[in-house]
C-alpha positions in Angstrom: 118.5 93.5 108.4 119.5 90.0 107.2 121.2 91.3 104.0 122.6 94.6 102.9 120.2 96.7 100.8 122.6 96.5 97.8 125.2 94.1 96.4 127.6 94.4 93.5 125.3 92.2 91.4 122.7 95.1 91.3 125.2 97.7 90.4 125.8 98.9 86.8 128.5 101.6 86.1 128.9 103.6 83.0 126.3 101.4 81.4 124.1 101.9 78.4 120.8 100.3 79.6 118.6 101.9 76.9 117.4 105.2 75.6 114.2 105.4 77.7 113.4 105.3 81.4 111.1 102.1 80.8 114.2 100.3 79.5 116.4 101.4 82.3 113.9 100.4 84.8 113.3 97.1 83.3 117.1 96.4 83.2 117.7 97.3 86.8 114.6 95.4 87.9 116.1 92.4 86.0 119.2 92.7 88.1 117.2 92.5 91.4 115.4 89.4 89.9 118.7 87.9 88.7 120.2 88.5 92.3 117.3 86.7 93.9 116.1 89.8 95.6 112.7 89.8 93.6 110.8 86.8 92.2 108.7 88.3 89.3 110.1 90.8 86.7 106.8 91.8 85.2 105.1 92.6 88.5 108.1 94.6 89.7 108.2 96.6 86.5 104.4 97.1 86.6 104.6 98.5 90.2 107.6 100.7 89.2 105.9 102.1 86.3 102.7 102.8 88.1 104.7 104.9 90.5 106.2 106.7 87.5 102.7 107.3 86.4 101.9 109.4 89.5 104.9 111.8 89.2 108.3 111.8 87.5 111.2 110.5 89.7 113.8 112.4 88.0 115.5 114.9 90.4 117.6 118.1 90.0 121.3 117.3 89.4 121.0 114.4 87.2 119.6 111.9 89.7 116.5 109.7 89.3 115.1 107.5 92.0 112.4 105.2 90.6 110.8 103.3 93.5 107.8 101.2 94.6 106.5 98.8 97.2 105.8 95.4 95.4 104.7 92.0 96.1 107.4 90.8 94.0 110.2 92.2 96.3 111.5 89.7 98.8 113.4 92.2 101.0 114.4 96.0 100.8 116.6 96.2 97.7 118.5 98.7 95.7 119.7 98.7 92.2 122.2 101.5 91.0 123.3 102.4 87.7 125.6 105.2 86.4 124.3 105.7 83.1 126.3 106.5 79.8 124.4 108.0 78.0 122.1 109.7 80.5 118.3 109.1 80.2 115.5 111.3 80.7 113.4 110.7 83.9 111.4 113.8 83.8 113.6 116.3 85.6 113.4 119.9 84.5 117.2 120.4 84.3 117.9 117.4 82.0 118.4 113.7 81.9 119.9 111.6 84.8 123.1 109.8 84.8 122.6 108.5 88.4 119.7 106.1 88.9 119.0 104.5 92.2 116.1 102.1 92.0 114.4 101.2 95.2 112.2 98.2 95.7 110.5 97.7 99.1 108.3 94.7 100.1 104.7 95.3 100.1 104.3 94.1 103.5 107.6 95.3 104.8 108.1 96.6 108.3 108.7 100.2 109.2 112.3 99.3 110.0 113.1 98.6 106.4 111.4 101.8 105.2 113.5 103.8 107.7 116.6 102.5 106.0 115.2 103.5 102.5 114.3 107.0 104.0 117.8 107.4 105.0 119.0 106.6 101.6 116.6 109.0 100.1 117.7 111.9 102.5 121.3 111.5 101.5 120.6 112.0 97.9 120.3 115.8 98.5 123.7 115.8 99.9 126.4 116.8 97.3 129.1 114.6 99.2 127.1 111.5 98.7 126.3 112.1 95.1 129.9 113.1 94.3 131.1 109.8 95.8 128.7 107.8 93.6 130.0 109.6 90.5 133.6 108.9 91.6 133.2 105.2 92.4 135.6 103.3 90.2 134.1 99.7 90.8 130.9 98.2 91.9 132.5 97.4 95.2 133.3 101.2 95.6 129.6 102.1 94.9 128.3 99.6 97.4 130.7 100.9 100.0 129.5 104.5 99.5 125.9 103.5 99.8 126.4 101.3 102.8 128.4 104.0 104.4 125.4 106.3 104.6 123.1 103.4 105.8 125.4 102.0 108.5 128.1 104.7 109.2 131.2 103.7 110.9 131.5 104.7 114.6 134.5 106.8 113.8 133.7 108.8 110.6 137.3 110.0 110.4 138.6 106.4 109.8 136.4 105.8 106.9 137.9 104.9 103.6 138.0 107.4 100.8 135.4 105.2 98.9 133.1 105.9 101.9 133.6 109.5 102.0 129.9 110.3 101.9 129.6 108.5 105.1 131.9 111.0 106.9 129.9 113.8 105.5 126.7 112.5 106.7 127.4 110.8 110.0 126.4 113.8 112.0 122.9 113.8 110.4 122.2 110.1 110.1 120.1 110.0 113.4 118.0 112.7 111.9 117.7 111.0 108.6 116.4 107.8 110.1 113.9 109.5 112.3 110.4 108.3 111.6 108.8 111.7 112.2 110.2 115.1 113.0 113.5 116.5 111.6 114.8 119.4 113.5 117.3 122.1 112.7 118.4 124.3 115.6 119.2 127.9 114.6 122.2 129.7 116.1 122.0 133.0 114.3 119.3 135.4 113.4 118.1 135.4 109.9 117.8 138.7 107.9 114.3 139.9 108.3 113.8 137.9 111.5 111.7 139.1 114.4 114.6 140.8 116.0 116.0 140.7 119.5 118.2 137.8 118.5 115.3 135.5 118.0 115.3 133.6 114.7 112.1 132.9 112.7 110.4 129.6 113.5 109.0 127.5 110.5 107.2 124.2 110.5 106.8 121.9 107.4 105.1 118.9 106.3 106.3 116.7 103.5 104.4 113.8 101.8 104.5 111.9 98.5 102.3 109.3 97.1 104.6 106.3 97.9 106.1 107.8 101.0 109.4 106.2 100.5 111.9 108.6 98.8 110.6 112.1 98.0 108.9 112.6 101.3 112.3 112.3 103.1 114.4 114.0 100.4 112.2 117.1 100.6 112.5 117.2 104.4 116.3 117.0 104.4 116.5 119.5 101.4 114.5 122.1 103.4 116.3 121.3 106.6 119.8 121.8 104.9 118.7 125.2 103.5 117.2 126.3 106.9 120.3 125.3 108.7 122.4 127.5 106.1 120.3 130.4 106.8 120.0 130.0 110.6 116.1 129.5 110.4 114.7 127.2 113.0 112.7 124.6 111.0 111.0 121.4 112.3 109.5 119.0 109.7 106.9 116.3 109.9 107.5 113.6 107.3 104.2 111.9 106.5 105.8 108.9 105.0 105.6 105.1 104.9 108.2 104.8 107.6 105.8 106.4 110.1 105.3 109.9 111.3 105.6 111.5 114.6 103.2 114.6 114.6 104.6 117.8 115.4 104.2 119.0 118.9 101.2 121.4 119.2 103.4 123.8 121.1 105.9 123.9 118.2 103.1 124.6 115.8 101.6 127.3 118.0 105.1 129.0 118.1 105.7 128.8 114.4 105.7 132.1 112.3 104.7 130.2 109.1 104.0 126.7 107.7 105.4 124.9 104.5 103.2 122.2 102.9 105.3 120.3 100.4 103.0 117.4 99.5 101.4 115.6 96.7 98.9 113.7 98.7 97.3 116.2 101.1 98.2 116.8 104.6 96.9 114.7 107.4 95.2 116.7 110.1 95.6 119.8 108.4 93.4 121.7 110.9 96.2 121.7 113.4 97.8 124.5 111.5 94.7 126.8 111.3 95.4 130.5 111.2 99.0 130.1 110.5 100.6 131.8 107.2 101.1 128.9 104.7 103.0 128.4 101.5 102.1 125.2 99.4 104.1 123.4 96.9 104.4 119.9 95.4 107.0 117.8 97.1 109.6 118.0 94.3 109.7 121.8 94.5 111.1 121.6 98.0 113.8 119.1 96.7 114.8 121.1 93.6 114.3 124.8 95.0 114.4 124.7 98.8 115.7 128.3 98.7 112.6 129.6 96.9 110.3 127.7 99.2 112.0 129.1 102.3 112.0 132.7 100.8 108.2 132.6 100.4 107.8 131.0 103.8 109.8 133.8 105.3 108.0 136.5 103.4 104.6 135.0 104.5 105.8 134.9 108.2 106.3 138.6 108.0 103.2 139.7 106.0 99.9 140.1 108.1 97.9 139.7 104.7 99.5 136.4 103.8 97.4 133.4 102.8 96.6 131.4 106.0 95.5 127.7 106.8 91.8 127.7 106.8 90.0 126.8 110.2 87.8 124.6 108.0 90.6 122.5 106.5 89.8 119.5 108.7 91.7 116.4 108.8 92.8 116.3 105.2 94.9 113.5 104.0 92.8 112.7 101.0 94.8 112.2 98.0 92.2 113.4 95.9 91.9 116.7 97.6 95.6 117.0 98.6 97.4 120.2 98.1 99.5 119.3 95.1 101.1 122.6 95.3 100.9 125.9 93.6 102.9 124.6 90.6 100.0 122.3 89.6 98.6 123.1 86.1 95.0 124.3 86.2 93.8 121.6 84.0 95.2 118.8 86.0 93.7 120.5 89.2 90.3 120.7 87.4 90.5 117.0 86.3 91.4 116.1 89.8 88.5 118.0 91.4 86.0 116.4 88.9 87.3 113.0 89.7 86.9 113.8 93.5 83.2 114.7 92.8 82.8 111.4 90.8 84.4 109.4 93.6 82.2 110.8 96.3 79.0 110.4 94.1 79.6 106.6 93.2 78.6 105.3 96.7 75.4 107.1 96.5 74.7 105.9 93.0 75.8 102.3 93.8 73.7 102.1 97.0 70.7 103.8 95.5 70.7 102.0 92.3 71.0 98.6 93.9 68.1 99.4 96.3 66.0 100.5 93.2 67.1 97.0 91.7 65.9 95.2 94.9 62.7 97.0 94.8 62.0 95.8 91.2 63.0 92.3 92.5 60.3 92.3 95.2 57.6 94.3 93.7 58.1 94.0 90.0 59.0 96.8 87.4 55.6 98.5 87.6 56.4 99.5 91.1 58.2 102.5 89.5 54.8 104.1 88.7 53.4 104.1 92.1 56.1 103.6 94.7 55.6 106.7 96.6 51.9 106.2 97.1 52.3 102.6 98.1 55.4 103.3 100.4 53.7 106.2 102.3 50.0 105.0 102.1 50.4 101.6 103.5 52.0 100.2 106.7 53.0 96.6 107.8 49.6 96.4 109.6 47.8 97.8 106.6 49.2 96.0 103.5 48.2 96.8 100.0 45.9 94.4 98.2 45.6 94.4 94.4 46.5 97.8 93.2 45.4 99.5 90.0 47.1 102.5 88.5 46.7 104.9 85.6 49.1 107.7 84.5 51.3 107.1 87.7 48.4 107.3 90.2 46.6 104.5 92.2 43.0 104.5 90.9 39.9 102.2 91.5 39.5 98.8 90.1 37.5 99.1 86.9 38.8 102.6 85.9 39.0 102.8 82.1 42.6 102.2 80.8 43.9 101.2 84.3 46.5 98.4 84.7 47.0 96.2 87.8 50.3 95.8 89.5 51.9 92.5 89.2 52.3 91.9 92.9 50.4 92.7 96.1 50.6 92.4 99.9 53.8 92.4 101.9 56.0 91.7 98.7 54.5 94.9 97.0 55.0 96.9 100.2 58.6 95.9 101.0 59.5 96.5 97.4 58.0 100.0 97.3 59.8 100.9 100.5 63.1 99.6 99.1 62.5 101.7 96.0 61.8 104.7 98.0 65.0 104.3 99.9 66.9 104.0 96.6 65.2 107.1 95.2 66.2 109.0 98.3 69.9 107.9 97.9 69.9 108.7 94.1 68.4 112.0 94.8 71.7 113.1 96.5 73.6 112.2 93.4 73.6 115.5 91.6 74.2 117.6 94.8 77.1 115.4 95.9 78.8 115.6 92.5 78.7 119.4 92.5 79.5 119.8 96.2 82.6 117.6 96.1 83.9 119.0 92.7 83.9 122.4 94.6 85.5 120.6 97.5 88.3 119.4 95.4 89.0 122.9 94.0 88.6 124.8 97.3 88.6 122.4 100.4 85.8 122.5 102.9 84.7 126.1 102.4 83.7 125.1 98.8 81.2 122.3 100.0 78.3 124.5 100.9 78.1 126.5 97.7 78.9 123.3 95.7 76.0 121.5 97.3 73.5 124.5 96.9 74.5 124.6 93.2 73.9 120.9 92.8 70.5 121.0 94.5 69.5 123.8 92.3 70.6 121.9 89.3 68.4 119.0 90.3 65.4 121.4 91.1 65.9 123.3 87.8 66.2 120.2 85.6 69.9 121.0 84.8 71.0 117.5 86.0 74.5 116.2 85.5 75.7 119.0 83.3 74.5 121.5 85.8 76.2 119.7 88.6 79.5 119.9 86.7 79.0 123.7 86.0 77.9 124.6 89.5 80.7 122.6 91.1 83.4 124.1 89.0 82.0 127.6 89.4 81.5 127.2 93.2 85.1 125.9 93.6 87.0 128.6 91.7 84.6 131.2 93.3 85.5 130.1 96.9 89.1 129.7 96.0 89.2 133.3 95.0 87.2 134.3 98.1 89.8 132.7 100.3 92.4 135.1 98.9 90.6 138.1 100.0 92.6 140.3 102.4 90.5 140.6 105.5 91.2 142.0 109.0 92.3 139.6 111.6 89.0 140.0 113.6 87.0 138.9 110.3 89.3 136.0 109.2 87.9 133.6 111.6 84.4 134.1 110.3 85.2 133.8 106.5 85.5 130.0 106.2 82.4 129.1 108.4 80.0 132.1 107.9 80.8 134.5 105.1 82.3 132.2 102.4 79.3 129.7 102.7 76.8 132.6 102.7 78.3 134.7 99.9 79.3 131.7 97.9 75.8 130.0 98.0 74.2 133.2 97.3 76.3 134.0 94.3 75.8 130.3 92.8 72.1 130.4 93.5 71.6 133.8 91.8 73.6 132.5 88.7 71.4 129.5 88.5 68.1 131.2 88.8 68.9 134.3 86.9 71.4 133.2 84.1 72.5 129.6 83.9 69.6 127.4 85.2 67.3 127.5 82.2 69.8 127.1 79.5 71.4 124.2 81.2 68.0 122.6 81.7 67.3 123.1 77.9 70.7 121.5 77.2 70.0 118.5 79.4 66.5 118.0 78.0 67.8 118.2 74.5 70.3 115.6 75.2 67.8 113.3 76.7 65.5 113.7 73.7 68.3 113.0 71.5 69.3 109.9 73.4 65.6 108.7 73.4 65.3 109.3 69.8 68.3 107.3 68.8 67.8 104.2 66.8 69.4 101.8 64.3 73.1 102.4 63.5 73.4 105.6 65.7 72.5 103.9 68.8 74.9 101.1 68.2 77.7 103.6 67.4 77.0 105.2 70.8 77.4 101.6 72.3 80.7 101.2 70.5 81.9 104.5 71.8 80.8 103.8 75.5 82.5 100.4 75.2 85.8 101.9 74.0 85.7 104.4 76.9 85.1 101.8 79.5 88.1 99.8 78.4 90.6 102.5 77.6 92.0 103.3 81.0 90.4 100.5 83.1 88.9 102.7 85.9 90.6 105.9 85.1 89.2 109.2 84.1 87.8 108.2 80.8 86.2 105.1 82.3 84.8 107.2 85.1 83.4 109.8 82.6 81.5 107.2 80.8 80.2 105.6 84.0 79.1 109.0 85.3 77.3 109.7 82.1 75.4 106.4 82.4 74.5 106.8 86.1 73.2 110.4 85.6 70.8 109.2 83.1 69.3 106.7 85.5 67.6 109.8 87.2 65.7 110.5 83.8 64.4 106.8 83.8 63.9 106.5 80.2 64.6 103.4 77.9 67.6 105.0 76.2 69.4 105.9 79.6 68.6 102.3 80.8 70.4 100.9 77.6 73.4 103.2 78.2 73.7 101.9 81.8 73.6 98.3 80.5 76.3 98.9 77.8 78.6 100.7 80.2 78.2 97.9 82.9 78.6 95.1 80.4 81.6 96.6 78.6 83.3 97.3 82.0 83.1 93.6 82.9 84.8 92.5 79.7 88.6 93.3 80.5 89.1 91.3 83.8 86.9 88.5 82.5 88.8 88.3 79.2 92.2 88.5 81.0 91.1 85.8 83.4 90.1 83.6 80.4 93.4 84.2 78.6 95.4 83.1 81.5 93.5 79.7 81.4 93.5 79.1 77.7 97.2 80.1 77.1 99.0 79.7 80.5 102.5 79.8 78.9 102.0 83.4 77.9 101.7 84.4 81.5 103.7 84.4 84.6 102.5 82.6 87.7 101.7 85.7 89.3 99.7 86.9 86.3 97.9 83.4 86.5 96.9 84.1 90.1 95.7 87.5 89.1 93.7 85.9 86.4 91.9 83.8 88.9 91.0 86.7 91.0 90.0 88.7 87.7 86.9 86.3 87.2 85.4 87.3 90.4 86.3 91.0 89.8 84.8 90.9 86.4 81.6 89.3 87.4 81.2 92.0 90.0 81.8 94.9 87.4 85.2 95.9 88.9 87.1 96.9 85.6 90.2 97.5 87.7 90.8 93.8 87.9 92.5 94.0 84.5 95.0 96.8 85.6 98.0 94.5 86.6 97.9 92.9 83.1 97.5 96.4 81.3 100.3 98.0 83.4 102.7 95.1 82.5 101.9 95.1 78.8 99.8 98.1 77.8 100.4 98.0 74.1 99.0 94.4 73.6 96.5 94.4 76.5 94.6 97.8 76.2 93.7 97.7 72.5 92.6 94.0 72.9 90.3 95.1 75.8 88.9 98.0 73.7 88.0 95.7 70.8 86.0 93.4 73.1 84.4 96.3 74.9 83.3 97.9 71.6 81.7 94.6 70.6 79.9 94.3 73.9 78.5 97.9 73.7 77.4 97.5 70.3 75.5 94.2 71.0 73.9 95.7 74.2 72.3 98.4 72.1 71.4 96.1 69.2 69.6 93.9 71.6 68.0 96.8 73.4 69.2 95.5 76.9 68.1 97.7 79.8 69.6 97.9 83.3 67.9 99.4 86.3 71.0 98.7 88.3 74.1 100.9 88.2 76.5 98.2 89.6 76.8 94.7 90.5 77.6 92.8 87.2 76.2 89.4 87.1 74.8 89.6 90.6 72.0 91.9 89.5 70.8 90.1 86.5 67.2 90.4 88.1 67.3 94.1 87.3 68.4 93.5 83.6 66.0 92.9 80.7 66.5 90.9 78.6 68.9 88.9 80.4 69.9 86.7 77.6 71.0 89.7 75.5 73.1 90.9 78.4 75.0 87.6 78.8 75.4 87.1 75.0 76.9 90.6 74.7 79.4 90.0 77.6 80.3 86.6 76.4 81.0 87.9 72.9 83.1 90.8 74.0 85.0 88.5 76.4 85.8 86.0 73.5 86.9 88.9 71.2 89.2 90.4 73.8 90.6 87.0 74.8 91.4 86.1 71.2 93.0 89.4 70.5 95.2 89.5 73.5 96.3 85.8 73.1 97.2 86.6 69.4 99.1 89.8 70.3 101.1 88.1 73.1 101.8 85.0 71.0 103.3 87.2 68.2 105.9 88.9 70.4 109.5 87.6 70.1 110.1 87.1 73.8 107.2 85.0 75.3 107.1 85.7 79.2 108.5 83.0 81.1 106.7 81.2 83.8 108.4 82.1 87.0 108.5 79.9 90.2 107.6 80.0 92.8 104.8 82.5 93.0 104.4 84.7 96.0 101.6 83.7 98.4 99.9 87.2 98.1 99.0 88.7 94.7 98.7 92.6 94.2 95.2 93.4 93.0 
């Protein structure tokens, strides 16, 4: 490395940096900026707080390790503070007095990340932590930290200020490993296999960022295993790279530990092995408990085993976040999994429907199936008359003529048919992947069956939610059944799909289908009957939801509600879709405009983000406003919600309808009337821009314009 990871300018000893972690993080980030190790304070703070939002970085023993990868960081950097008074960073055992803040370049190489991983691993070693608490000067603290990163060749000759180096030299090579950490056992653990052979365990650790917790968990488990004489090999699936465990090592293992927050890549390698699963912090805070459970599972023929149908895993949305996860958070994560898998079907299907309208006119919706299947490229339709959704002869009383004919009508009908096919999967996909989010692969078949039956019985979106959740929990319970070894291999591929699908099917036909269909029908009737102030109120609510968390669960809930209504194909549902899409475009467009009209309120990085936000907003990508909201949520989010509410209300007032579920300004051909759509978006954009400019102008410390701006801007 060209420069040490830490310098005295980024150290604060016995300092009062504020009463909240937000204040501490901003203060340490400011130290990195002042030292020239980062070039934009707001961007760095935003990235650090985004990582805090995923999981608390407070650790057991009064330690906190906020960290991130950021475009604002020029080189791997560390800020260290010994706080007085301590500040709460979310650890269960109390506030933290030692804070090590890591900033890594967004595009940094793996060598940089290995160094950060080494530092993180040493935080679970008492010698290192004690040395940090004993450091008398910033120079002493720097020496302690550099001592574990670049230990002296002769550890015994190290200075007292670098005592942690001597304690950790023997394990440095393991700490800097990009993949497997190994503890060789020399004694037999109690309860082992006998005959002098210790129990063999393998583990996988992974956290969302892959910089700190991944390696801390690995070393924490490693130390506990060494103390007990248990043979353990750990695969760290972190940003510094990962060397997969040798298949022979996995085969010889008596049990598996998954300590992850983001799932396990290639989970199927461990199929059939007894397994215990926790979040990554549990392995750091309570390694003894984790190993106790793993050892117990190794000797229990009825222990939970890794499913043969687990597949490749690695999806954060379905990752094993551990048995400590609260059921409500797990349920929310599963529903969001279903929504994320559903959206591509909705987007593709909806845009194909819109293209069908573009080619053949809106009246193709009445006869698309007959035109698409009854004609060919060599037998194109002429003038087509229709009545009550059927093609009839010219001159039939009450019949109307389609606006287009020939090749244009035929191509439009085919596009419409393809779009209908894609949209037809929506309900089944939503249900199937909710079940997948709760129960992994074994839940897919019962979930899809439940979703298909929801569509067949008219239960729609509500039915998909219910069947997905029921199928997921049902299959999760079935995977806990104690079955003979000869039967366990058939459970995930035959018995669980069979029994789960049968149970969900019977529940839908015999108990739930008709009530859910009635509820769905009543909701559609209620929406169709809304008028005047009530429909405007609905538009306001939808606009607020779309702008509340800018792509988060609330935003996705409103979007899913709107897209589910497209299947019903009634004017009220089309207005809801228009309100949701228009309101979702407002935040990025408004922030882009704000960076143009009042540049001095924004950093150069934010101004770059503003230019990108125009395109994102025009494309209906609400997430384009996230960098602004993360840096200044108190001023930005309420301002965006105000504009979204105005846009939603105007869409309803103008009775704007959208046949397209996505695309923003690029699908105006599927929106009617276009003028109402554009006026509503412009009004909301102006309201949000005005509100955010006023809010930022009123603050006491206007944001300085930093220079120079980095070449690449985080989206």
